[in-house]
C-alpha positions as CSV (number, residue, x, y, z in Angstrom):
1,X,49.1,-6.4,32.1
2,X,47.6,-9.5,30.3
3,X,44.1,-8.4,31.2
4,X,44.4,-4.9,29.9
5,X,44.8,-5.8,26.2
6,X,41.8,-8.1,26.3
7,X,39.7,-5.4,28.0
8,X,40.8,-2.9,25.4
9,X,40.0,-5.3,22.6
10,X,36.5,-5.9,23.9
11,X,35.9,-2.2,24.2
12,X,37.1,-1.6,20.6
13,X,34.9,-4.4,19.3
14,X,31.9,-2.9,21.2
15,X,32.5,0.5,19.7
16,X,32.9,-0.9,16.2
17,X,29.7,-3.0,16.6
18,X,27.8,0.1,17.8
19,X,29.1,2.1,14.9
20,X,28.1,-0.7,12.4
21,X,24.6,-0.8,13.9
22,X,24.3,3.0,13.7
23,X,25.5,3.0,10.1
24,X,22.9,0.3,9.3
25,X,20.0,2.6,10.2
26,X,21.4,5.9,9.0
27,X,20.7,7.1,5.5
28,X,18.2,5.7,3.0
29,X,18.4,2.2,1.6
30,X,15.9,2.8,-1.1
31,X,13.7,5.5,-2.8
32,X,10.3,6.7,-1.8
33,X,7.3,5.7,-3.9
34,X,6.7,8.3,-6.7
35,X,2.9,8.0,-6.3
36,X,1.3,7.0,-3.0
37,X,-2.0,8.8,-3.5
38,X,-3.6,6.0,-5.5
39,X,-4.4,8.1,-8.6
40,X,-6.2,6.4,-11.5
41,X,-3.7,6.2,-14.5
42,X,-4.5,5.9,-18.2
43,X,-1.3,5.1,-20.1
44,X,-0.3,5.0,-23.7
45,X,-2.5,8.0,-25.0
46,X,-1.1,9.1,-28.3
47,X,-1.5,12.6,-29.7
48,X,-0.4,14.4,-32.8
49,X,-1.3,18.1,-32.7
50,X,-0.2,21.3,-34.6
51,X,-0.1,24.8,-33.2
52,X,1.2,28.3,-33.8
53,X,4.2,27.7,-31.5
54,X,5.9,24.7,-29.9
55,X,4.4,25.6,-26.5
56,X,0.9,26.0,-28.0
57,X,1.1,22.6,-29.8
58,X,2.3,20.9,-26.6
59,X,-0.5,22.5,-24.5
60,X,-3.1,21.4,-27.1
61,X,-1.6,17.9,-27.1
62,X,-2.0,17.6,-23.3
63,X,-5.5,18.9,-23.5
64,X,-6.4,16.3,-26.1
65,X,-4.7,13.6,-24.0
66,X,-6.8,14.5,-21.0
67,X,-10.0,14.1,-23.0
68,X,-9.1,10.8,-24.6
69,X,-7.8,9.4,-21.2
70,X,-11.1,10.4,-19.5
71,X,-13.2,8.6,-22.1
72,X,-11.1,5.4,-21.5
73,X,-11.2,5.8,-17.7
74,X,-15.0,6.3,-17.7
75,X,-15.6,3.2,-19.8
76,X,-13.2,1.2,-17.7
77,X,-15.1,2.1,-14.5
78,X,-18.5,1.4,-15.9
79,X,-19.5,4.8,-17.1
80,X,-20.7,5.8,-20.5
81,X,-17.5,7.5,-21.7
82,X,-19.1,10.9,-22.1
83,X,-16.8,13.9,-22.3
84,X,-16.8,16.7,-19.6
85,X,-15.5,20.2,-19.8
86,X,-11.8,21.1,-19.9
87,X,-12.2,23.0,-16.6
88,X,-13.6,19.9,-14.9
89,X,-10.7,17.8,-16.3
90,X,-8.2,20.3,-15.1
91,X,-9.5,19.8,-11.5
92,X,-9.4,16.0,-11.8
93,X,-6.0,15.6,-13.5
94,X,-3.2,15.4,-11.0
95,X,-0.4,14.8,-13.5
96,X,0.8,14.1,-17.0
97,X,3.4,11.4,-17.6
98,X,5.5,11.9,-20.7
99,X,6.3,8.4,-22.0
100,X,7.7,9.6,-25.3
101,X,7.5,13.0,-27.1
102,X,8.7,14.8,-30.2
103,X,8.5,18.6,-30.2
104,X,8.7,20.6,-33.4
105,X,8.4,24.4,-34.1
106,X,4.6,24.0,-34.7
107,X,3.9,20.3,-34.0
108,X,3.7,18.0,-31.0
109,X,3.8,14.2,-31.3
110,X,3.8,12.2,-28.0
111,X,2.7,9.1,-26.1
112,X,1.4,10.3,-22.7
113,X,0.0,8.9,-19.5
114,X,-2.7,10.8,-17.5
115,X,-3.2,10.6,-13.7
116,X,-6.7,11.4,-12.3
117,X,-7.4,12.2,-8.7
118,X,-9.1,9.1,-7.4
119,X,-11.6,10.8,-5.1
120,X,-12.7,13.5,-7.6
121,X,-13.0,11.1,-10.6
122,X,-14.8,8.5,-8.5
123,X,-17.2,11.2,-7.2
124,X,-18.0,12.4,-10.7
125,X,-18.7,8.8,-11.9
126,X,-20.8,8.1,-8.8
127,X,-18.6,5.3,-7.4
128,X,-16.8,4.9,-4.1
129,X,-13.2,5.9,-4.8
130,X,-11.7,3.5,-2.2
131,X,-14.4,0.9,-1.6
132,X,-13.0,-1.4,-4.4
133,X,-9.5,-1.8,-2.8
134,X,-8.1,-4.5,-0.5
135,X,-7.0,-4.2,3.0
136,X,-3.6,-2.4,3.4
137,X,-0.9,-4.8,2.3
138,X,2.8,-4.3,3.3
139,X,5.1,-4.9,0.4
140,X,8.5,-6.6,1.2
141,X,10.3,-6.9,-2.2
142,X,13.0,-9.6,-2.2
143,X,15.8,-9.6,-4.8
144,X,18.0,-12.6,-5.3
145,X,21.0,-11.9,-7.5
146,X,24.3,-13.7,-7.5
147,X,23.2,-15.8,-4.6
148,X,22.7,-12.7,-2.4
149,X,19.2,-12.0,-1.0
150,X,18.4,-8.3,-0.5
151,X,15.4,-6.4,0.7
152,X,16.4,-3.1,2.3
153,X,19.9,-4.1,3.4
154,X,21.2,-1.9,0.6
155,X,19.7,0.0,-2.3
156,X,18.6,-2.3,-5.2
157,X,16.8,-2.0,-8.5
158,X,13.9,-4.3,-7.4
159,X,12.8,-1.9,-4.6
160,X,13.2,1.0,-7.0
161,X,10.9,-0.7,-9.6
162,X,8.2,-1.1,-6.9
163,X,8.7,2.5,-6.0
164,X,8.1,3.6,-9.6
165,X,5.0,1.5,-10.0
166,X,1.8,3.5,-10.0
167,X,-0.7,1.6,-7.8
168,X,-3.9,3.6,-8.7
169,X,-5.2,1.1,-11.1
170,X,-4.7,-1.8,-8.8
171,X,-7.3,-3.3,-6.5
172,X,-4.5,-4.0,-4.0
173,X,-3.8,-1.3,-1.4
174,X,0.0,-1.5,-1.3
175,X,2.1,0.0,1.5
176,X,5.6,0.5,0.1
177,X,8.4,1.3,2.6
178,X,11.1,3.6,1.3
179,X,14.0,1.9,3.0
180,X,14.7,4.8,5.3
181,X,14.9,4.8,9.1
182,X,14.5,1.3,10.6
183,X,13.2,-0.3,7.4
184,X,16.5,-2.1,6.9
185,X,16.3,-3.6,10.4
186,X,12.6,-4.6,10.5
187,X,12.3,-5.7,6.8
188,X,15.1,-7.9,5.7
189,X,15.7,-11.2,4.0
190,X,15.9,-13.0,7.3
191,X,12.5,-11.7,8.4
192,X,10.8,-13.3,5.4
193,X,11.8,-16.8,6.6
194,X,10.4,-16.3,10.1
195,X,6.8,-17.5,10.3
196,X,6.3,-16.4,14.0
197,X,3.2,-14.3,14.2
198,X,4.3,-12.3,17.3
199,X,7.0,-10.3,15.6
200,X,5.1,-10.1,12.3
201,X,2.1,-8.5,14.2
202,X,4.5,-5.9,15.6
203,X,6.1,-5.2,12.1
204,X,2.8,-5.0,10.3
205,X,1.3,-2.7,12.9
206,X,4.3,-0.4,12.6
207,X,3.4,0.3,9.0
208,X,-0.4,0.4,9.5
209,X,-0.9,-2.7,7.4
210,X,-3.1,-5.8,7.8
211,X,-1.1,-8.4,5.9
212,X,2.1,-8.8,4.0
213,X,2.9,-9.5,0.3
214,X,6.4,-10.7,-0.8
215,X,7.2,-10.1,-4.5
216,X,10.4,-12.0,-5.3
217,X,12.7,-11.7,-8.3
218,X,15.6,-14.0,-9.1
219,X,18.0,-12.6,-11.6
220,X,20.2,-14.8,-13.8
221,X,22.9,-13.0,-15.9
222,X,24.4,-14.9,-18.9
223,X,27.6,-12.8,-18.9
224,X,28.5,-9.2,-17.7
225,X,26.4,-6.8,-19.8
226,X,24.6,-9.6,-21.6
227,X,21.1,-11.0,-21.4
228,X,19.3,-11.2,-18.1
229,X,16.6,-13.6,-17.2
230,X,14.2,-12.7,-14.3
231,X,12.1,-15.3,-12.5
232,X,9.3,-13.4,-10.7
233,X,7.3,-15.0,-7.8
234,X,4.2,-13.7,-6.0
235,X,4.1,-14.8,-2.3
236,X,1.8,-13.9,0.5
237,X,1.8,-13.9,4.3
238,X,4.2,-14.8,7.1
239,X,4.2,-18.4,5.8
240,X,5.6,-17.1,2.4
241,X,2.8,-18.9,0.5
242,X,3.4,-19.3,-3.2
243,X,0.7,-17.6,-5.5
244,X,2.3,-17.7,-9.0
245,X,5.3,-17.0,-11.1
246,X,6.4,-15.6,-14.4
247,X,9.7,-15.6,-16.4
248,X,10.9,-12.7,-18.5
249,X,14.1,-12.0,-20.4
250,X,15.8,-8.9,-21.6
251,X,18.6,-8.7,-24.2
252,X,21.2,-6.6,-22.3
253,X,22.0,-5.3,-18.8
254,X,20.8,-1.8,-20.0
255,X,17.2,-3.2,-20.1
256,X,17.2,-4.3,-16.5
257,X,14.8,-1.4,-15.4
258,X,12.4,-2.3,-18.2
259,X,12.5,-6.0,-17.2
260,X,11.8,-5.2,-13.6
261,X,8.9,-2.8,-14.4
262,X,7.3,-5.5,-16.6
263,X,7.8,-8.0,-13.7
264,X,6.1,-5.7,-11.2
265,X,3.1,-5.4,-13.5
266,X,2.9,-9.2,-13.8
267,X,3.1,-9.7,-10.1
268,X,0.4,-7.0,-9.5
269,X,-1.9,-9.0,-11.9
270,X,-1.2,-12.1,-9.9
271,X,-2.0,-10.4,-6.6
272,X,-5.2,-9.0,-8.0
273,X,-6.3,-12.4,-9.2
274,X,-5.5,-13.8,-5.8
275,X,-7.6,-11.1,-4.2
276,X,-10.6,-11.8,-6.4
277,X,-10.2,-15.5,-5.7
278,X,-10.3,-15.0,-2.0
279,X,-6.6,-16.1,-1.4
280,X,-5.7,-12.8,0.3
281,X,-8.4,-13.1,2.9
282,X,-8.2,-11.8,6.5
283,X,-5.6,-13.7,8.6
284,X,-6.9,-13.9,12.2
285,X,-3.4,-14.8,13.5
286,X,-2.2,-11.3,12.4
287,X,-4.9,-9.4,14.3
288,X,-3.8,-7.7,17.5
289,X,-4.2,-9.9,20.5
290,X,-7.2,-9.0,22.7
291,X,-6.6,-7.8,26.3
292,X,-6.3,-10.6,28.8
293,X,-9.6,-11.7,30.3
294,X,-9.7,-10.9,34.1
295,X,-9.6,-14.0,36.2
296,X,-12.8,-15.2,37.8
297,X,-13.3,-14.2,41.5
298,X,-14.9,-16.1,44.3
299,X,-18.0,-14.8,46.1
300,X,-17.3,-12.5,49.0
301,X,-19.4,-11.9,52.1
302,X,-22.9,-10.9,51.5
303,X,-23.3,-13.0,48.4
304,X,-22.1,-10.3,46.1
305,X,-19.2,-10.8,43.7
306,X,-16.6,-8.3,42.7
307,X,-18.1,-8.0,39.3
308,X,-21.5,-7.1,40.8
309,X,-19.9,-4.5,43.0
310,X,-18.0,-2.7,40.2
311,X,-20.8,-3.1,37.7
312,X,-19.7,-2.7,34.1
313,X,-16.5,-0.7,34.8
314,X,-14.4,-3.6,33.3
315,X,-15.8,-2.7,29.8
316,X,-16.0,1.1,30.4
317,X,-13.3,3.2,28.7
318,X,-12.3,0.6,26.1
319,X,-10.0,2.0,23.5
320,X,-10.2,0.9,19.9
321,X,-7.9,1.9,17.0
322,X,-9.9,2.5,13.8
323,X,-8.2,2.6,10.4
324,X,-10.1,4.6,7.8
325,X,-9.6,6.0,4.3
326,X,-9.0,9.8,4.1
327,X,-9.0,10.9,0.4
328,X,-9.7,14.5,1.5
329,X,-9.6,16.6,4.6
330,X,-13.4,16.7,4.7
331,X,-13.4,12.8,5.0
332,X,-11.6,13.1,8.3
333,X,-14.2,15.4,9.8
334,X,-17.1,13.4,8.4
335,X,-15.8,10.1,9.7
336,X,-15.0,11.6,13.2
337,X,-18.5,13.1,13.3
338,X,-20.1,9.8,12.2
339,X,-18.3,7.8,14.9
340,X,-19.0,10.3,17.7
341,X,-22.7,10.0,17.0
342,X,-22.7,6.3,17.8
343,X,-24.1,5.6,21.3
344,X,-21.4,4.6,23.8
345,X,-18.6,6.5,22.0
346,X,-17.0,8.8,24.5
347,X,-14.3,10.2,22.3
348,X,-13.1,9.8,18.7
349,X,-9.8,11.6,17.7
350,X,-7.6,11.1,14.6
351,X,-4.1,10.4,15.9
352,X,-2.4,9.7,12.6
353,X,-3.4,11.6,9.5
354,X,-2.5,10.5,5.9
355,X,-4.5,12.5,3.3
356,X,-5.0,10.4,0.2
357,X,-4.2,7.2,2.2
358,X,-5.0,5.4,5.5
359,X,-5.4,7.4,8.7
360,X,-5.8,6.1,12.3
361,X,-8.4,7.2,14.8
362,X,-8.4,6.4,18.5
363,X,-12.0,5.7,19.8
364,X,-12.8,5.5,23.5
365,X,-15.9,3.5,24.3
366,X,-18.3,3.1,27.2
367,X,-19.2,-0.5,26.4
368,X,-18.3,-3.6,24.4
369,X,-16.1,-3.2,21.3
370,X,-18.3,-5.9,19.6
371,X,-21.3,-3.7,20.0
372,X,-19.4,-0.8,18.5
373,X,-18.5,-3.0,15.6
374,X,-22.1,-3.9,15.1
375,X,-23.1,-0.2,15.2
376,X,-20.6,0.6,12.5
377,X,-22.0,-2.1,10.3
378,X,-25.6,-0.8,10.9
379,X,-24.5,2.6,9.7
380,X,-23.3,1.3,6.3
381,X,-19.6,0.7,7.1
382,X,-17.7,-2.4,6.0
383,X,-15.8,-3.5,9.1
384,X,-12.7,-5.7,9.1
385,X,-10.7,-7.0,12.0
386,X,-11.6,-7.7,15.6
387,X,-10.6,-6.8,19.1
388,X,-8.9,-3.5,19.6
389,X,-8.1,-2.7,15.9
390,X,-10.7,-2.3,13.2
391,X,-10.5,-1.3,9.5
392,X,-13.6,0.5,8.2
393,X,-14.6,1.7,4.8
394,X,-17.9,2.8,3.3
395,X,-19.9,0.0,1.8
396,X,-20.7,0.6,-1.8
397,X,-21.8,-1.4,-4.8
398,X,-19.2,-0.8,-7.5
399,X,-19.8,-1.6,-11.2
400,X,-18.2,-4.9,-12.1
401,X,-14.9,-4.5,-14.0
402,X,-13.4,-7.0,-16.4
403,X,-10.4,-8.9,-15.1
404,X,-7.3,-7.5,-16.6
405,X,-5.9,-9.6,-19.4
406,X,-2.4,-10.9,-18.9
407,X,-0.3,-9.7,-21.8
408,X,3.3,-10.3,-22.6
409,X,5.2,-7.0,-22.0
410,X,8.1,-6.5,-24.3
411,X,11.3,-6.8,-22.2
412,X,13.9,-5.6,-24.5
């Protein structure tokens, strides 16, 4: 009898522990990014238009906003700022963001944001739409509030602020998890403090990234409902390396989303400056480990070695995973065709498709992966990585853009 209660207690504890683990991965611990396509955004376009009806005035206001936004975008990307037809703009505009609007019976006054399709706008301006972006960077947003560190352990406003941020104007290629599935288990506050490369390589590969960025916010509340001070830090890599910080303040708890949105913009500016300064360079310790080298063998009878007997079969059939940009469906077919034309490529098949983002292709080679990498470079590709995982993008000379000025964003 004494052993039975103990056994029962252990069984109950195991069941409860299993239920807790199941509950931890069920449901969403955050929200999905509102814009993962990398659209160009022009914000703060003001219009004041009159029309016969309210709908006609609003439609005319949106048309005018598209034209003004295109002029700004063209000049920002090094173009001349010439206008194009409204039909062409309709094909390039992927969305209108209403920041503030007033609608009258015959008048429309608004402040709008315009989103342009990155591939179409870049093609019209004669620039590579994705060549100016960094390697894919996994975002692990850490919030510290009331002494509690939170990433995806539970839903929090800092992750929501990063999900709201439109990344199209940034040179950093952000990968923003939504907090669903296993995100709360793989990406948590404890993982940030672990510098071990082995597990980080596994996590980063799970999300198709090449490195990790850690935006941190520390919230200090004066009293419930009162002013909030946010200390924002930009950190990079498994070593949690410090890049910069900013401090913002908002007058009441109701302004917390505005405070966090301003903080996200500040940290994005810091990450872009770090990218231009070479501080977000390729980390070889995060690259996939190469296959183990076969041990050397002794000579056998007849003076021939095993390597001489099997010839080059050790390098035949090498498999390389290639990450490439796929802004459109045609980019998938074009990239597959280009890689299949390289001598020594036996097969090239897209295994993970993400239109408007980063797709994965499995390439089977009859030869050395280094020779394949050299062939890609000779065909005009910019190649990053080594070993069995490569990141390619079309090399292009993009017009120089001015560094974004860091401005104080009103926080309340």
